[in-house]
N, C-alpha and C positions, 0 to 999 in steps of 0.2 A: 176214435171209438165212440165219442159222444158220452153223455151221462147215462147211467142205468135208468131203467123205467120200471114202473110197477108191474108190468107184464112179466118181468123176471122174478121168479119165486123168491130168490135170495134177497130181493130189494122191495118186496111187496109191502112191507110194514114200515119201511124207513121213510123219514121225512126228507124227500129229495130236494126240497127248497134249501134245507140246511146244507146238504151235500153240495149243491150248486154254489152256495155262498163260500164254502171252503175251497172249492175248485178255483174260484176267481181271485183268491188272495195272492199278493206278491210274496216272493221269498224273503225271509228274514234270517238273522243269525241268532245263535244262542246267547243267553245272558252269561257273562263270565263271573259275575259276583252276585251273591244272593245270601239270604239268611238261612244257609244250610247248616246242618250239624257238622261236626268235625269228621274228616274221612275215617273209614274203619281202621282200627289199630292194626289188625292182622289181615289187611287186604289192600286193594288199590282202588282209587276212585278215578274214573275217566269222564271227561265232559264231552258230549257229542253236540255237533251242529254249528260250531263256530268255524271261522275261516282257518283257524289253527287246527292242524291234525290232532286228534285225541291223544296220540302217542308222542307228540312232540314234547321233548323235555321230560318224559316219564321213563323211569327205570322199572321195567316189568320184573316182578318177583319170579323166583324159580318155579317152573311148572307152567308158565304163561309166556308165549312168544308170539310175535307178529308174523302173519303169513306174508310171503313175498308176492310180487305181482303175478308170477307164473302160477303159483299155488292158488291164488285168488281166481285167476282166469279159469282154472280147471274146476274149482269147487263152487264158485258162485252160481247160484241158480239151480243147483242140484236138488236141494230140499224142496224148492217151490215146484220143480218139475215132478218129483216123486209124489208130492202132496196134491198135485193137480190144480194148483192155484197160480201158476206162473202168468196166466193171462187174465186173472181177476182184476177188476177195475182198481181197487186200492193198491194192488201190487204194481200195476202199470203206472199209476199216478206217482208212486214213490220212485220207480225207476227213472221216470222223466224229470223228477225234481231233485233227488238227492245228488250231492256233489262229491261225496267220498264214502268209502266203506271202511268200517272198523272191522278188521279180520284177525281173529285170535285163534291160536291152537293151544289146547290144554292137555297136559300130560301129568300123570301121577295125581297126588292129592294137592291141588293148587290152592293158594290163598283166595279169599273171597274177592269178587269183582263187583263194583258198584258203578253203574252207568247212569249219569245224571243228564237229563235232557230238559232244559229250562229255557223259557222265552217269554217275552211280553210284547205287546203291540199288535196291531192288526196286520197279520201276515202268516205265512206258512213256514214251518220249520220241518224239513224232510231229513230223516236220518236212516241209516242202513247198517246192519250188523251181520257179520258172518262168524259163527262160533263152531269150532271143530273140536270135539272131545275124542282123544285117542282111546284105544281099548284100556279099560281099568282106570280111566281118569275120573276124578271127583271134583266138583265145583259147586259153590254157592254163588248165584248171580242175582243181583237186585237191580232192576231198572226203575228209575224214578222220573216221572214226567211232572213238571211244574208249569202251570200256564196262568197268564194274567192278561187282562185287557183284550180279550178276543183272539188270542193266538190259536192257531190250528197246528196240531202235530200230525205228520205223516211218517209212520215208522214201519220198517220191514226188518224182521229178525229171522235169519235162517240158522238152524242148529242141526249139526250132524253128530249123533251119538254113536260111538264105537261100541263094540261088544263089552259088556260088563261095566260100562261107564255109568256114572250117576250125576245127575244135574238137579239141584234144587233151584227153581227159577221163580223169582218174585217180581211181579209187575205192579207198580203203584202209580196211580194218576191222581193228582190233586190240582183242581182248577178253582177259579174264582166265580164260577157260574156262567161265564161268557165264552169259555174256550171250547175247542173241538179236538177230537182224538180219533185218528184212523190208524189202527195197528193190526198188522198181520204177522203171525208167528208160524213159521213153517218148520216142522221138526220131523226128522227121520230117525228111527231107532233101529239099531242092530240087535240081534238076540242077546238076552240077559241084561240089557240096559235098563236104567231106571230114570224116568223123567217125571218130576213133580212140579206143576205150575200152580202158583197161588196168585190171584189177581184181586186188586182193590181199586175201584174206579169211583170217584166222587167229585162233584163240582164241575162237571162238563155239561155245557148246553147241548152238545151233540157228541156222542161217542159210539164207535163201532169197533169191537175187538173180535178178531178172527183167529183163534188157535186152530191150526191144521196139522194133524199128527198122523204119521203112517208108521206102523211096525213092519219093517221090510220083510222079515222072515218069522215074525211071531216071537214067542218066548220072551217077551219084554213086559215091563210094567209101566203104566201111565196113570198119573193122578192129576186131576184137574179140579181145583177149588177156586171159586170165584164169588166176589161180592160186588154188586152194582147198586149204587145209591143215587137216586134221582129225586129232585125236588123242583118246586115251581113248575116251569114248562120244559124241563130238560128231557132228553131222550137218550137212553143208553141201551145199546144192543150188543149181545154176545152171540156170535155165530161160530160154533165149534164143529169140526169134522174130524172123526176118528176112523181110520181104516186099518184093518188087520190083514196083512198079506201072508200070514203064516199061522201055524197052530200054537195053542197054549199061551196066547196073549191075554193080558189083564188090563182092565180100565176101571178106575174108581172116580166118578165125577159127581160133584155137588156144585150147583150154581144157585146162589141166593140173590134176591133183589129186595130193595126197600124203596117204596115209592110213596110220595106225598104230593100235595098240591095238585097240579094238572100234568104231572110228569108221566113218562111212558117208558117202560122197560121191555125189552124183547130178548127172548132166549130161543135159539134154534140150534138144537144139538143133534147132529147126524152121526150115526154109527153104522159102519159097513162091515159085515162079516161074510166074506165070500166062501166058496166051498172049501178052499184049501185051509181055512182058518178054523179047523176043528179044535174042540176043547177050549174055546175062547170063554173068558169069564168077564163080563162087562156089566157094570151097574151105573145108572145115570139117574140123578134126582134134581129136580128144579123146585126150589122153595121160594115163595114170594110173599112178602108182607106188605099190605096196603094200609096206609094211614089216612087216606082221603077217599071219599066216594067219587071224586072227579079224576083220580089217578087211573092209569090203565096198565095192564100186564098182558103180554102175549107170550105164551110159552108153547113150544112146539118140538117135542122130542121125536126123532126119526130113527127107526131101526130097520135096516135092510139085512136080513139074515138068510143066507143060502146054505150054510153049513148046518148039519143036523145033530151035532153033538156039542152043544153050547149051553152056557148059563148066562142069559142076558135078561136084565130087568131095567125098567124105567118107571119114573113116577113124577107127578107134578102136583103141587099144592099152591093155592092162593088163599090167604087167610088174613085176619085182623088180630090185633092184640086181644088176648083172652081176658074177659072181665073178671074171672075168678082169680087170675094171677095178679091183676091190678088191685083187687079187693084184699088179697092176702098181704100185699106190701103196705097198702094204706092202713090196714088194721094194726100195723106195727109202727104207726106214727110217721110214715113216709108220705110226703105230699104227692098228689096225682102227677104233677109234672116230673118230679124226681123218680117216681115209680115207673112211669112210662119210659123215661130215659134209661133207667137200669135194665128194663126188659129189652129195649132196642139194642143197647150196648152188648148185652149177652148174646143176642141174635147175631150181631155182626162179628163179635169176638171169635166165634168158631172158625171163621175164615182168616181173620187177621192173625190169629195165633199160628197159622200154617206158613206165614211168610218167613223168609230167612231171618236169622237172628239180628242181622244188621239193620233190619227195617225198624226195630224199636227206637233207634236214634232219631227217626223222623216223627216221633210222637203221634203215630196214627190213631192210637186209642183216644188221646186227648182231643185231636182234631175231630174224630168221629163223635165223641161225647158232646163237644161244643156245637157241632152241626145238629145233633139230635135234640139238644136242649132248645136250639133256635126253632126247630121244626115243631116241637111239642108246645 
């Protein structure tokens, strides 16, 4: 296929030299031991990316079962096909590099699942997940990426939501400033399903997150809440695509970014409402906070609306910290550094609070506060 080029609209703003560096990395295995919090008390933790299969030696709780090879063969690739991303460059890269698939089926109200993908060293860790929610199933899923010493993550997650199923999906990426992340999420929703994605990306030299969602017959609800934090010369891009293939679908999307130094964030949010998607209700907002005059923000909402009976809105803001808010805090004895950190923490907490409850164990608020204090 070759590398993408700037002539392709989806890659026009991406630093392709960083992509080329990721592409040339050798494969590595996951770290088996790290300074992680204890596994969730009412759920199961699975480690992805090592030579050992994630389910080896693991007793899955009631409501969660592993798909067999025949089921995987039938279902794998269905979500990427429906979302129209099966031949996208990051997807093809993952298919060529990943060595195993974690495939799970969820029924009823299942215990929480935590997927930990951690690695260190100069290399690429490729992981792939297939998740099938049966009708009326409920699940909290937390994916945690940890990266050190220039590691690159390539991750593909396919999710099939049955009718009236509910998935609260959290994606957390924590790097040391030298790591890379290429993640594609392909989600297909049946009627009356509920999908809520909350993402937090911080500490990546280069990151590209691509949520691709399709409501197959409408009448479903999708929530996308994201926070991208970039410092120094980091680049973080979020490229989302939402398509309604039936009537009465809903979308609530908020993407935030916080940029400092010479960093760069990109948001490209596409919403497609074809003729059959009457009575769609979609709202998209991009909010960006700049802490440096040398930082860069590119935000590009896209709405393609063919249906004539819809409620669709989008907006984008790029701003700095408000002087009157800083003055209010300083007038009450708070130092300028502490006041700035408080305001930034409040800006970020709106998204962090939307993550699954198990995310609190990873001390994201403290990590974010420490990073903000260093920035200010």
